[in-house]
N, C-alpha and C positions, 0 to 999 in steps of 0.2 A: 929884095926878097921880103915877102910879107911874113909876119909872125904866124905861127900855127895857133897860138893862143895869146890874147892880149887882154889884160885886166887893167882898167883905168879907174882910179879913185873908188875902188870897190869897198863898200861898207855893209856890214851885216849886224843887225840889232834885233832883239826880241823884246816883247812887252812894250809898255808905255808908261810914261810918268815916272813915279818913284820905283817902279818895278822893271824899268827898261834896263836891259843888259846888252852891252856892246860886245859882240863876239869877234868882229874884225873891224878895227878902227878905220883904216884906209890903207889899201894896198894897190900898187900899180906895177906891172911888169909885162914884158913881152917874152914869150917862149918861141925861139926860132927853130926852124926845121933842123933835126938832128940833135937838138938839145934834150936833156932828160931833166925832169923836175922831181925833186924829193921834198916832202914837207915834213918837218920835224919840229916838235915843240912840247912843252909841258902839258900835262892834263889840264883841260879847260882853256887852252890858249887860242882856240878857234880853228884848229886843223880840220876837224870834221865839218864844221860849218863852211869853211872855205871850199873843201872838196865837194860838198853838196851843191854849192853855188856854181863852182867851175864845171860840174858835170850837167848842170841844168836841172837837177832834181829839186832845187829850191831857187827862189828869186832873191837877188840882193836887195837890201834896203835902198841903196843907191849905187850908182856906178855903172860901168859898161863891161860886158864880157863879149869879146869877139873870138869865135872859134872858126878857123879856116875861112876868114872873111864873112862869116855869118854872125850877125848880132843875135845872141840867144834870146834876148828879150822880145824879139820880133818874129819868132817862129812858133809853130804849134807844138803841143806836147808830143804829138805823134812823131814829128820831125826830130825833136830832141831825143826821143827814145831811139830812133834810127841812128843818130849820131853817136849816142852812148854805146850802142851795141858794137859799133865798128871802130871806135877810137879811144875808149877808156879802159885801162886795166888797173884794177886796184889790188894791191897786195897787202895782206894783213901783217901785223908785226911778227907773227910766228911762222911765216911762210918758210923760212930757212931752218926752222927748228923741227920741222916735220921729218919723218923717217926718209922720205924720198922727195926732197924739194925740187930737184931737177925734173923728175918725172911729172910732178904736179904742174910745174911751169910749162913743160913741153906739151902736156895735155891742153892746158889753157890756150897756148899759142896756136896749137893745131886747130882747136875749135874756132878761134878768131879767124884764122886763115880760111877755114871752110865757109864761114859766114861771108867773108869778103868775096870769095869765089861765087857763092850763090847770088850775092848782090849784083856782081858784074854780069852774071848769066841772065839776070832778069832785065837788064838795061839794054 
């Protein structure tokens, strides 16, 4: 069984020279089908940078990201957008603090399901 998501030696840095800041030093892991990933850390620890890279919104400084056997560095921005629309769900820290968290999540999942149905109808 192939991983759904595979990160290999992923590094994220910003700036250059004396102003270079490393957001993610090096991370490697495989997320297998049926597994759930949660990213937790202190403020400034690189969580957002990692998520931006994993979703294809940004490019890593180095390393490889394979999503469902697709190397994200080798596809167009249009294809990355299609993948994000159908495969990524981001929840903010206050999702469950809202008055109706279950209703909010049900609405989000319903919209996702409708997108998947439309995609399959077009193929």
